[in-house]
N, CA, C and O atoms as a GROMACS GRO file, in nm:
protein
  368
    1MET      N    1  11.056  11.720  13.461
    1MET     CA    2  11.165  11.636  13.427
    1MET      C    3  11.087  11.625  13.306
    1MET      O    4  11.125  11.647  13.191
    2ASP      N    5  10.927  11.571  13.363
    2ASP     CA    6  10.834  11.476  13.314
    2ASP      C    7  10.746  11.573  13.205
    2ASP      O    8  10.684  11.506  13.123
    3ASP      N    9  10.732  11.690  13.195
    3ASP     CA   10  10.697  11.813  13.133
    3ASP      C   11  10.800  11.755  13.007
    3ASP      O   12  10.759  11.690  12.910
    4LEU      N   13  10.919  11.788  13.027
    4LEU     CA   14  10.953  11.762  12.902
    4LEU      C   15  10.999  11.650  12.867
    4LEU      O   16  11.041  11.666  12.752
    5LYS      N   17  11.018  11.532  12.905
    5LYS     CA   18  10.964  11.386  12.848
    5LYS      C   19  10.802  11.391  12.787
    5LYS      O   20  10.773  11.303  12.706
    6ARG      N   21  10.719  11.469  12.815
    6ARG     CA   22  10.598  11.451  12.746
    6ARG      C   23  10.599  11.542  12.623
    6ARG      O   24  10.544  11.528  12.514
    7THR      N   25  10.640  11.593  12.648
    7THR     CA   26  10.695  11.719  12.487
    7THR      C   27  10.785  11.704  12.392
    7THR      O   28  10.798  11.761  12.283
    8TYR      N   29  10.870  11.591  12.467
    8TYR     CA   30  10.976  11.506  12.355
    8TYR      C   31  10.869  11.432  12.298
    8TYR      O   32  10.837  11.455  12.181
    9ARG      N   33  10.790  11.318  12.387
    9ARG     CA   34  10.715  11.253  12.312
    9ARG      C   35  10.592  11.314  12.149
    9ARG      O   36  10.580  11.304  12.027
   10GLU      N   37  10.539  11.369  12.258
   10GLU     CA   38  10.479  11.414  12.101
   10GLU      C   39  10.530  11.497  12.043
   10GLU      O   40  10.450  11.552  11.967
   11GLY      N   41  10.644  11.543  12.040
   11GLY     CA   42  10.705  11.576  11.962
   11GLY      C   43  10.718  11.472  11.853
   11GLY      O   44  10.641  11.455  11.759
   12GLU      N   45  10.826  11.407  11.881
   12GLU     CA   46  10.850  11.244  11.814
   12GLU      C   47  10.760  11.190  11.759
   12GLU      O   48  10.789  11.118  11.664
   13GLU      N   49  10.624  11.202  11.797
   13GLU     CA   50  10.485  11.151  11.764
   13GLU      C   51  10.433  11.245  11.605
   13GLU      O   52  10.421  11.203  11.489
   14GLU      N   53  10.418  11.340  11.644
   14GLU     CA   54  10.412  11.430  11.520
   14GLU      C   55  10.519  11.454  11.420
   14GLU      O   56  10.483  11.470  11.304
   15THR      N   57  10.609  11.458  11.441
   15THR     CA   58  10.715  11.433  11.328
   15THR      C   59  10.683  11.242  11.227
   15THR      O   60  10.644  11.213  11.114
   16LYS      N   61  10.707  11.196  11.294
   16LYS     CA   62  10.652  11.072  11.236
   16LYS      C   63  10.523  10.991  11.181
   16LYS      O   64  10.503  10.883  11.125
   17GLU      N   65  10.433  11.122  11.235
   17GLU     CA   66  10.318  11.100  11.120
   17GLU      C   67  10.336  11.190  10.993
   17GLU      O   68  10.298  11.171  10.878
   18ALA      N   69  10.427  11.326  11.065
   18ALA     CA   70  10.453  11.378  10.936
   18ALA      C   71  10.487  11.306  10.834
   18ALA      O   72  10.425  11.298  10.728
   19TRP      N   73  10.650  11.215  10.881
   19TRP     CA   74  10.703  11.178  10.790
   19TRP      C   75  10.622  11.099  10.718
   19TRP      O   76  10.627  11.111  10.596
   20ARG      N   77  10.549  11.019  10.765
   20ARG     CA   78  10.418  10.911  10.672
   20ARG      C   79  10.404  10.946  10.639
   20ARG      O   80  10.466  10.936  10.533
   21LYS      N   81  10.280  11.087  10.644
   21LYS     CA   82  10.191  11.156  10.509
   21LYS      C   83  10.268  11.229  10.428
   21LYS      O   84  10.202  11.315  10.370
   22ALA      N   85  10.434  11.230  10.388
   22ALA     CA   86  10.525  11.338  10.281
   22ALA      C   87  10.522  11.282  10.173
   22ALA      O   88  10.562  11.342  10.073
   23ASP      N   89  10.461  11.119  10.164
   23ASP     CA   90  10.448  11.056  10.038
   23ASP      C   91  10.313  11.103   9.945
   23ASP      O   92  10.300  11.111   9.823
   24GLY      N   93  10.211  11.134  10.067
   24GLY     CA   94  10.080  11.189  10.000
   24GLY      C   95   9.971  11.055  10.006
   24GLY      O   96   9.850  11.056   9.981
   25ASP      N   97  10.038  10.968  10.039
   25ASP     CA   98   9.905  10.850  10.045
   25ASP      C   99   9.960  10.818  10.208
   25ASP      O  100  10.071  10.803  10.260
   26GLU      N  101   9.843  10.817  10.247
   26GLU     CA  102   9.782  10.762  10.420
   26GLU      C  103   9.749  10.612  10.380
   26GLU      O  104   9.648  10.605  10.310
   27SER      N  105   9.813  10.486  10.408
   27SER     CA  106   9.799  10.363  10.375
   27SER      C  107   9.828  10.261  10.508
   27SER      O  108   9.924  10.273  10.585
   28ILE      N  109   9.707  10.143  10.516
   28ILE     CA  110   9.717  10.067  10.648
   28ILE      C  111   9.816  10.110  10.771
   28ILE      O  112   9.811  10.149  10.888
   29SER      N  113   9.901  10.080  10.675
   29SER     CA  114  10.065  10.071  10.780
   29SER      C  115  10.075  10.190  10.781
   29SER      O  116   9.996  10.204  10.874
   30ASP      N  117  10.100  10.271  10.762
   30ASP     CA  118  10.100  10.450  10.795
   30ASP      C  119   9.968  10.461  10.903
   30ASP      O  120  10.014  10.486  11.014
   31ALA      N  121   9.839  10.451  10.907
   31ALA     CA  122   9.750  10.394  11.053
   31ALA      C  123   9.810  10.373  11.132
   31ALA      O  124   9.849  10.452  11.218
   32VAL      N  125   9.840  10.228  11.120
   32VAL     CA  126   9.832  10.118  11.229
   32VAL      C  127  10.009  10.238  11.285
   32VAL      O  128  10.009  10.281  11.400
   33GLY      N  129  10.088  10.259  11.226
   33GLY     CA  130  10.200  10.284  11.303
   33GLY      C  131  10.182  10.432  11.371
   33GLY      O  132  10.241  10.487  11.464
   34ASN      N  133  10.079  10.472  11.290
   34ASN     CA  134  10.003  10.633  11.378
   34ASN      C  135   9.956  10.593  11.590
   34ASN      O  136   9.976  10.629  11.706
   35ALA      N  137   9.891  10.501  11.507
   35ALA     CA  138   9.795  10.412  11.640
   35ALA      C  139   9.880  10.447  11.746
   35ALA      O  140   9.872  10.523  11.843
   36GLY      N  141  10.022  10.314  11.664
   36GLY     CA  142  10.075  10.241  11.785
   36GLY      C  143  10.145  10.389  11.828
   36GLY      O  144  10.126  10.413  11.948
   37ASP      N  145  10.188  10.449  11.787
   37ASP     CA  146  10.265  10.548  11.864
   37ASP      C  147  10.253  10.682  11.939
   37ASP      O  148  10.332  10.756  11.998
   38ASP      N  149  10.114  10.681  11.910
   38ASP     CA  150  10.013  10.735  12.003
   38ASP      C  151   9.971  10.664  12.135
   38ASP      O  152   9.981  10.716  12.246
   39ILE      N  153   9.923  10.541  12.112
   39ILE     CA  154  10.005  10.397  12.222
   39ILE      C  155  10.050  10.438  12.328
   39ILE      O  156  10.012  10.440  12.445
   40ARG      N  157  10.165  10.480  12.257
   40ARG     CA  158  10.324  10.448  12.346
   40ARG      C  159  10.331  10.586  12.400
   40ARG      O  160  10.366  10.624  12.512
   41LYS      N  161  10.291  10.655  12.294
   41LYS     CA  162  10.316  10.822  12.414
   41LYS      C  163  10.198  10.812  12.566
   41LYS      O  164  10.223  10.802  12.687
   42GLU      N  165  10.043  10.824  12.472
   42GLU     CA  166  10.021  10.793  12.591
   42GLU      C  167   9.996  10.725  12.738
   42GLU      O  168   9.933  10.775  12.831
   43LEU      N  169  10.073  10.575  12.736
   43LEU     CA  170  10.106  10.527  12.800
   43LEU      C  171  10.279  10.535  12.881
   43LEU      O  172  10.322  10.464  12.971
   44GLY      N  173  10.340  10.635  12.816
   44GLY     CA  174  10.439  10.674  12.870
   44GLY      C  175  10.448  10.836  12.980
   44GLY      O  176  10.512  10.900  13.064
   45ASN      N  177  10.337  10.830  12.899
   45ASN     CA  178  10.284  10.996  13.019
   45ASN      C  179  10.207  10.948  13.106
   45ASN      O  180  10.207  11.015  13.209
   46ALA      N  181  10.130  10.846  13.106
   46ALA     CA  182  10.064  10.766  13.217
   46ALA      C  183  10.171  10.730  13.326
   46ALA      O  184  10.174  10.766  13.444
   47GLY      N  185  10.254  10.653  13.260
   47GLY     CA  186  10.333  10.558  13.361
   47GLY      C  187  10.412  10.695  13.422
   47GLY      O  188  10.469  10.680  13.530
   48ASP      N  189  10.418  10.860  13.341
   48ASP     CA  190  10.527  10.918  13.439
   48ASP      C  191  10.380  11.015  13.540
   48ASP      O  192  10.405  11.086  13.638
   49GLU      N  193  10.309  11.003  13.513
   49GLU     CA  194  10.198  11.040  13.680
   49GLU      C  195  10.199  10.932  13.734
   49GLU      O  196  10.251  10.937  13.845
   50LEU      N  197  10.159  10.820  13.701
   50LEU     CA  198  10.205  10.707  13.849
   50LEU      C  199  10.277  10.766  13.933
   50LEU      O  200  10.264  10.851  14.021
   51ARG      N  201  10.412  10.662  13.855
   51ARG     CA  202  10.537  10.734  13.905
   51ARG      C  203  10.563  10.792  14.032
   51ARG      O  204  10.598  10.721  14.126
   52THR      N  205  10.545  10.950  14.046
   52THR     CA  206  10.533  11.045  14.098
   52THR      C  207  10.423  11.068  14.204
   52THR      O  208  10.433  11.136  14.306
   53GLY      N  209  10.304  10.992  14.157
   53GLY     CA  210  10.247  10.992  14.261
   53GLY      C  211  10.180  11.164  14.306
   53GLY      O  212  10.213  11.278  14.274
   54PRO      N  213  10.064  11.100  14.401
   54PRO     CA  214  10.056  11.248  14.537
   54PRO      C  215  10.149  11.208  14.632
   54PRO      O  216  10.161  11.116  14.712
   55GLN      N  217  10.246  11.361  14.577
   55GLN     CA  218  10.319  11.455  14.651
   55GLN      C  219  10.426  11.303  14.690
   55GLN      O  220  10.424  11.242  14.796
   56GLY      N  221  10.528  11.266  14.548
   56GLY     CA  222  10.626  11.198  14.600
   56GLY      C  223  10.578  11.046  14.663
   56GLY      O  224  10.673  10.972  14.686
   57ALA      N  225  10.441  10.991  14.695
   57ALA     CA  226  10.422  10.868  14.789
   57ALA      C  227  10.547  10.741  14.716
   57ALA      O  228  10.619  10.667  14.784
   58VAL      N  229  10.540  10.750  14.547
   58VAL     CA  230  10.624  10.667  14.514
   58VAL      C  231  10.764  10.644  14.549
   58VAL      O  232  10.817  10.535  14.571
   59ASP      N  233  10.827  10.780  14.552
   59ASP     CA  234  10.931  10.826  14.561
   59ASP      C  235  11.012  10.729  14.723
   59ASP      O  236  11.114  10.660  14.728
   60ASP      N  237  10.912  10.764  14.834
   60ASP     CA  238  10.886  10.760  14.985
   60ASP      C  239  10.908  10.592  15.027
   60ASP      O  240  10.990  10.526  15.092
   61GLU      N  241  10.775  10.564  14.944
   61GLU     CA  242  10.796  10.415  14.942
   61GLU      C  243  10.934  10.324  14.895
   61GLU      O  244  10.992  10.228  14.946
   62LYS      N  245  10.947  10.375  14.819
   62LYS     CA  246  11.123  10.323  14.779
   62LYS      C  247  11.240  10.322  14.851
   62LYS      O  248  11.331  10.240  14.865
   63GLU      N  249  11.204  10.488  14.917
   63GLU     CA  250  11.346  10.510  15.015
   63GLU      C  251  11.328  10.395  15.151
   63GLU      O  252  11.420  10.340  15.213
   64ALA      N  253  11.234  10.386  15.163
   64ALA     CA  254  11.208  10.352  15.326
   64ALA      C  255  11.205  10.194  15.269
   64ALA      O  256  11.197  10.110  15.359
   65TRP      N  257  11.210  10.148  15.146
   65TRP     CA  258  11.226   9.969  15.110
   65TRP      C  259  11.352   9.954  15.107
   65TRP      O  260  11.381   9.835  15.114
   66LEU      N  261  11.477  10.052  15.096
   66LEU     CA  262  11.545  10.078  15.020
   66LEU      C  263  11.622  10.049  15.195
   66LEU      O  264  11.730   9.992  15.210
   67ARG      N  265  11.559  10.090  15.280
   67ARG     CA  266  11.700  10.160  15.434
   67ARG      C  267  11.563  10.017  15.476
   67ARG      O  268  11.510  10.041  15.585
   68SER      N  269  11.532   9.944  15.437
   68SER     CA  270  11.421   9.853  15.510
   68SER      C  271  11.503   9.697  15.606
   68SER      O  272  11.465   9.624  15.697
   69ASP      N  273  11.679   9.710  15.484
   69ASP     CA  274  11.749   9.628  15.588
   69ASP      C  275  11.834   9.672  15.729
   69ASP      O  276  11.898   9.607  15.812
   70GLY      N  277  11.801   9.809  15.714
   70GLY     CA  278  11.853   9.844  15.844
   70GLY      C  279  11.991   9.880  15.840
   70GLY      O  280  12.048   9.891  15.949
   71ASP      N  281  12.091   9.909  15.678
   71ASP     CA  282  12.182   9.904  15.663
   71ASP      C  283  12.187   9.967  15.552
   71ASP      O  284  12.162   9.913  15.444
   72GLU      N  285  12.224  10.100  15.568
   72GLU     CA  286  12.175  10.169  15.423
   72GLU      C  287  12.301  10.193  15.350
   72GLU      O  288  12.346  10.308  15.358
   73SER      N  289  12.378  10.092  15.269
   73SER     CA  290  12.445  10.084  15.180
   73SER      C  291  12.483  10.223  15.137
   73SER      O  292  12.415  10.320  15.168
   74LEU      N  293  12.639  10.236  15.034
   74LEU     CA  294  12.638  10.296  14.962
   74LEU      C  295  12.549  10.338  14.849
   74LEU      O  296  12.511  10.450  14.816
   75ALA      N  297  12.518  10.186  14.781
   75ALA     CA  298  12.415  10.156  14.701
   75ALA      C  299  12.304  10.235  14.726
   75ALA      O  300  12.277  10.314  14.636
   76ASP      N  301  12.243  10.237  14.808
   76ASP     CA  302  12.108  10.298  14.880
   76ASP      C  303  12.156  10.411  14.894
   76ASP      O  304  12.118  10.478  14.798
   77ARG      N  305  12.242  10.494  14.984
   77ARG     CA  306  12.241  10.629  14.935
   77ARG      C  307  12.218  10.713  14.791
   77ARG      O  308  12.140  10.792  14.737
   78ALA      N  309  12.331  10.648  14.772
   78ALA     CA  310  12.288  10.624  14.581
   78ALA      C  311  12.155  10.661  14.486
   78ALA      O  312  12.123  10.727  14.388
   79GLY      N  313  12.100  10.570  14.587
   79GLY     CA  314  11.940  10.577  14.475
   79GLY      C  315  11.872  10.646  14.591
   79GLY      O  316  11.820  10.744  14.538
   80ASN      N  317  11.848  10.649  14.693
   80ASN     CA  318  11.819  10.819  14.757
   80ASN      C  319  11.827  10.894  14.752
   80ASN      O  320  11.742  10.972  14.794
   81LEU      N  321  11.969  10.942  14.680
   81LEU     CA  322  12.043  11.051  14.600
   81LEU      C  323  11.967  11.108  14.519
   81LEU      O  324  11.921  11.222  14.519
   82GLY      N  325  11.950  10.971  14.406
   82GLY     CA  326  11.923  10.986  14.314
   82GLY      C  327  11.780  11.018  14.271
   82GLY      O  328  11.748  11.056  14.158
   83ASP      N  329  11.687  10.995  14.389
   83ASP     CA  330  11.497  11.044  14.385
   83ASP      C  331  11.540  11.089  14.490
   83ASP      O  332  11.572  10.999  14.567
   84ASP      N  333  11.557  11.200  14.535
   84ASP     CA  334  11.580  11.368  14.575
   84ASP      C  335  11.617  11.415  14.478
   84ASP      O  336  11.528  11.496  14.454
   85VAL      N  337  11.697  11.424  14.390
   85VAL     CA  338  11.736  11.476  14.359
   85VAL      C  339  11.606  11.500  14.188
   85VAL      O  340  11.592  11.603  14.121
   86ARG      N  341  11.543  11.376  14.170
   86ARG     CA  342  11.415  11.444  14.043
   86ARG      C  343  11.310  11.461  14.142
   86ARG      O  344  11.211  11.520  14.099
   87ARG      N  345  11.307  11.420  14.277
   87ARG     CA  346  11.143  11.519  14.343
   87ARG      C  347  11.245  11.622  14.323
   87ARG      O  348  11.238  11.624  14.200
   88GLU      N  349  11.325  11.700  14.348
   88GLU     CA  350  11.338  11.827  14.344
   88GLU      C  351  11.268  11.926  14.216
   88GLU      O  352  11.180  12.013  14.214
   89LEU      N  353  11.391  11.838  14.079
   89LEU     CA  354  11.356  11.917  13.957
   89LEU      C  355  11.263  11.869  13.946
   89LEU      O  356  11.319  11.769  13.899
   90GLY      N  357  11.131  11.834  13.944
   90GLY     CA  358  11.062  11.800  13.984
   90GLY      C  359  10.957  11.884  13.990
   90GLY      O  360  10.861  11.889  13.913
   91GLN      N  361  10.992  11.990  14.138
   91GLN     CA  362  10.887  12.082  14.191
   91GLN      C  363  10.889  12.215  14.101
   91GLN      O  364  10.807  12.301  14.069
   92ARG      N  365  11.031  12.188  14.074
   92ARG     CA  366  11.041  12.330  14.014
   92ARG      C  367  11.019  12.319  13.899
   92ARG      O  368  11.020  12.418  13.825
   0.00000   0.00000   0.00000
């Protein structure tokens, strides 16, 4: 899933840069926009990498926190199921 997001971010950034260059003149606002898009892309990719962590450590911590009150509610089970699905999709 993270690869899909990364590909989307890169495509979006390249499209915006091409659109800004379409008039043949790259102004200061174009350069600032391109820099902002690049920063957003890199932060998004870094966030995805941190979120998954080594072997899903973040998901394991989150699952433990959801169960910490001793009562696994329907919301806890739904959250854990969502995390399990994301973990499974990421491994494929």
